N, C-alpha and C positions, 0 to 999 in steps of 0.2 A: 620327300615330305611322308612324317611317321606315321605310323597308325593312329597314332594317337593323337595327333593334333585332324587328320583325316577323319576324324571320328568326331571331331568335336566340331570342324569345319560342317559336313554332311549334316549332324546336328541339328548345329544353327540353323540351318538354312531349311530342315523340316519343319524346326521349329516358327521358323518365322511363318512359312505355307501354311503349318495347320492349327496350329493356336491362333494366328491374326484373321485368319477367316471363316473358322469355322469350328471356334470354337474348342477344337480336338489336339486333345497333345499323343505323343508315344506315347505305350504302357511303362507306364515307370521301370513295375520289374522288368518284364524284357526288353530295356531297351540297356538298361544298366548293367543287365546282369552280363550281356554282349559287350560290354565295356571292359568289363574283369575279367573276361573271357579271355580275349584277345592281348589284355596288356594288363601287367599289376600294378598296380595303379592308387597310389597312398590312398587311404584312410579321406584324407582331408579334401584333399582336390576330387573326389567322389564328391563327396558334399558339395562343394560350389557347382561340378558339373551340374546335378541332381538342379540345383538353385535357377543355374542360368537356363539348362533348356526342357528342364521336365518338370514346370509349376504346374499346381492343380490347374484342371479342370475350369474354364468359368462357369460361376454360378450368377444369374440375375433372378432377384426375387417377387413376381408379380404383384405379389400379393402384400405392402408391408409396410406399418403406420407411421403416421408423426403422435404426437399427442401433444393437443391443444394449450400454451401456458393460461392458466384460471384466467385468467382478466383478459384474453384476446379479445373476444367478443364486446365488452365496460368499454375500452379501451378503442376498437377499431372500426366498429359497428354502426351510420350512418348516422347523424346525430336526434334527427326525429327518431330512432328507435331507442336509442342509449338507456333510460328506464325499463326495457323493455326486454332491453338484453342477455342470453343466456349468460347463466354464470355460474359456479364451485363455488359451496357454501358449504363451512365444516359443522357436523351436527355430534354435538361428543367428541370421539376421535376418528369419524368419519366423513369423507369426505363426499357429498351427492351433488348430480348436476343436477341445475333448477333451472325452470323456464316460468314464461310470466304467470300472474294470479299465484309465485311460491312453487307450483307445480315441484317436486322431485320426479326424476324419471327414472336414474337410473342412481347408480352407486357407479364405483369407479373398480373396483376389483380387476373383475375381468378384463379390462382395455388398458390392464398396466399393471406389475412384476414381474414383467419378464420370468423362464425362468424358474418359475414356481414348483412349474411342472414335472421339472426333475429333482429339485428342492426340499420342498414340501408339498404336494402336492391336495393335500387335507386341510394345505389352511387355500384356499382358490375361494375367493365369491366375492358378493358385491362390495365387500366392507373394507376399505381401502382409502387412503392420505398420497394426496400429490409427491408426497415424500414416496412415495412405491415404486413411482415410475423413474422407468431408465431418465438418465440425464440425455439418453441419446435421443430420445422422444419429442425433444424441445427446443434443443442446440445442434447446432447442423455439423459442425462441427464431429463433437461426442458421437453422433449417428454417424458417420461415414468412418468414425475410430472402433465404433460397436459392429460396423459389416465388417471390417477387418476380422477381429476375433471369431467373427461370424464363419467367414470366410467365402463372404456374397463378393461380389463385385459394381452388382448396380442393383435398384430397387424402385420396385411401382408404389407413391409414396397417395395412400388413404387414409381422411381424417379419425378420427380414436371418438372423445365425446361428437364431432359433428354426424355420427351416425345415426344416434340417438335425437341431434334437432331435426329429424325428418316428421318429428311427431308435435313439432311446431303450428297448430292448426291454422293460423292468419297468414297467406299465402306471401305476404308484402312481408312480411317482420321473418320469413324463411328466407325469402330473396337477397333480402341486407341479411341477412346470417352467411347465406350459400360466401355475397362479395365477400365479407369482413374476411373469413377464411382462407376466400383464393387467394387474397391480397398478402396475407399472411405467409400462407404454402409457397408466392412466388419467390420470396426473400430468400423462405427457408431452403430452397433447391436452387437455390441461384449461386452456394457455395461452391454444386459439384455438380451441374446441371448435366455431363457428361453420366455420370454414376446414379441423380436424384432426379425421377421424373414425376412430375405433378400429376394429380387426375383432380381436376377441379368438384368440386359438387354445385348444382343448379335444380330448381325446380321446376317441375314439366308441368306445374299446376296454371304457370304462365307462360306461354308459348312464346310468343315475341319479349320475354324475358330471359328467357333457359336461355333460346337463340345468341340475345346478343350479351349471357354471361360464357356463350360459348366461343362466340367472335373472340371477344375481351379476352379469354385466359388462351385458344390458341395463339395468339399474338404475342402474349407471356412469356410461349413458350411450351403451354401445359401438352403432355400427352393426350389424352383425354377427357372425361366428363364422365359423374355417376347422376349416376337417374333411380329414381325409387326402384326399387327391386320389385314394389307394386301398389300401382297406385289406388285413385280413390274409383270406387267401382263402377259408379255411374260411367268414366272416361277411363277404361285402358287399352291397352297398347294399341287394338286395333282400331283404333278411334282415327277419323281424319284429320281433328286437329292436329296431330300431330308429324303429319307432313313435312311443313316444312321442318321442324327440325329435325328430319329422318335425313333429307336432302340437306344443312347445314351439314349436319355432321360428317358422313358421307364428301361435298365439298372442301370441308377443312381439315380431314385425314382425323379426324377426331375420331376414336374408337367413343363409343360404351358403356355403361357398366354398369351391374345391376349387383349388389355389393350388402352382405347378408345386414342387418338390422335397420334396414331403411324404407321397411314399408310406412307409410302415406299412411295418414289416420285422420279424419276431421273432426278429431279434436284433438284435445293433451289428456294423455294418460299417465298417470300416478302411481309412483313405487309401492304396491302393496307388499300384504301378507305373501310370500312364495309357498304356490299350491303345485300342483302334482301336473297341473295342466301346463303348468312353464315347463319341467321336463317331455311333455307330449309335445308341443310347440321347437323344442330344442328337436326334435328326434326327428321332428317332421318340415322344417322350416324350409328345406329343399322345393317343396311345391306352388311355393308362390314364385319362386322365380321363371322355376319348369312355367307355369299357368301362364306369367307377362310372355316365355322367350314366344312357348306353344300364338299367343293372342296374335303378335309380332309376322309368325309364317304363316299360319293361319289366312291370313286378313294378306297376304302378298307385297307387305313390306322392303322383305327379302329380293321381293322381283323386283320392284320397281324400284330398290335401292342398291343397287350388287355391290357397291363397293363400302356401304356400309356393315361395322363390322361389331361383333356384340360382345364382353368380356361376361360369363356368370363367376363372380367371386365369393369362394371362402363359403362353398355346398357341397365341394371334395365332385368324386367322378361315379360312380359304382349306380348312381337313380342314370343316368344316361341309355343304355341298351333299353332300361323298361320305357322311356319319354319316346326313344324313337320308333321305338318297335308299335308303340299304342299308336303315335302320328300316323306313321304312312297306313296300318290298318284302317285305322278312323277315316285317311284320306281317301281308299281303293273302297273300302265298303259300306263306310255313310256316309251318302250322297248330299243330302238331307242334316246332316249338321254343317260336312267339308264344304261350304254354299262359296267360297271364292276357288276354280278352279286354274290351277298353270295351266300357263303352255308347253308347249309339249310336251315329252315324256318325263318330267320327272315327279320328285315324290318330298318331303316335309323337310325329310332328314336328310335331301339333298341339302338341303338351304342351309340347317346345321354345320356340313361338312364344311360348306363355303363361310359363312360370314358366323359364327359362333366358333367364340372360345373359353375356355374351363379353368380359374384357377386352383387348385387342390394343395392340398397343405401333406398329405399322407395316407391318403386312400389306397393300401395294399388291394384291396377286391378289385379298386377303379382299376391301379394298374393289369391287375390278370387282363380286365377285359376292355386295355387300349386298341386291338386289335375291332372289335367294334367301338369303342368311341374313336379312333383316329388318336392316330400319335400328335398329328398336326394339330391336334386342337387346343392340347396339354400341357399346361401350363405351372409349374410350382409357386408356391411361393410361403415365408417362413412363418410371417402372419408378427412379426416383431413389430411394440413388445408389448405386444398383449402376452396376458399371462399364460394363455395354452399356445401359444408359438412354440416352435423350435429351437429358436431364441436360447441358450448358442453353440447350437451339439448339429446345427443343421445341415453337416457336409457328414455328420455320422449316421444323421438320420437318412439321409437321401443316398446311403451307402447303403442302409439296412433296406429300402421297401423300395430299392432299383438295381439288386442283386443282380436281378435273372432277368434283365432290360439289356440286351444289345448296345452299346456303345453308339453307335448312329443316334439309334430313340432317343433315350439316357440326354445325347446330346441336347436334340429336340424339345425334352421336357425341361430342361436345365436353365436351356439358353435360347437352343436360337428363334423358339418359338415367341418369347417376349419379346425378343430381339427385332423379330417382322413387327410385331405389334405397336409397341413401347417407340419406337426408332431409336434402339440402341446401339450404336457407333462400336461394332467389337471390337477396331484394332484402338479406340481410345479407352475402352478397361480392360484390355489385355493385364495389362499391370496390378500388382494389388491397390486395392482402392486406398489415397490414405500415400499412397509413395508418390505423387506428385509426380 
């Protein structure tokens, strides 16, 4: 057997073992340098070998989005709610999201126009039209093509407009909104269920309804469900009413997500004139899901339901060490406040390390704090097709923010943790997305 043939066969074996099962590949430069040093291989052949043996590492996005068609709810919502269905309304040259009573709750600029942050960041605002949305937001075939452009092999999908509909005051209407969206998303993801993992919208105002929708979407192949990042104040996540929901989610193997922009409110809030308070709320938005997580931990939710998994999505990472430190301090030093006492010698941070996952986009400070946060808890997400997403430069961004991260840890962050939580079959996504 010739040297070149031997090296090719060895390379194929290594590729099969590493790429198929661990998202890992041999370092391209090192391996190809070995090939070139052993034999004088023609440049064209080297290129072929690189394609065969040394594909880029697998990347999964734990936080990507669809962009719902403007008529999704007016066409699909239950007949009883047709006249109250959310809709997109064009005012002048700008599209707005409108809910019952004609209230405008948001523009669509921040949830559209992927790539704007690189091309013209000064143009990012609420003001946009549906024509500014990437076609891949609402067309699954184009979505898969955009994944190829971005070098992403699989994505976990959240809504775009649907995030804002957690402001709908009427619980029955909101439940109908969730059902219509989930039906449409199931069809969207059926285009390539190996690469497109669906997250359902459910309404925790009505726990039996939420449990029913959780079970229904699990049967449709969904990988998890999104609950409000912060529920109604009188029924926060320590409330015993939620116990059946936690049990159902654990038994169905459906992770629950707290995604940004999903606070539940008691009344509809109209889009008004911008103030400095908007900037303050954005800069401190992490405290809402942090409180929700603490309510669950301090009330023993994860002790009673050890298989329940919670993902905190699009809130970055660097806040975590502060909260973990203060949770543990409060539990040890403030018994009159930390009323629920865990069984055994455990601390609140232990439940975080076992049950909670974090989806981030590009938190370099958080990356440096990964030993305190826990590498096994961290998942990257692109936020496609929103204006602040890393599309179409996700690989470039990851190479920069993870430049000092060891390969084994990087693999967990960009692939393995997301695969484990949402059920990606790495063998089935190991070839380029859209390649058949």
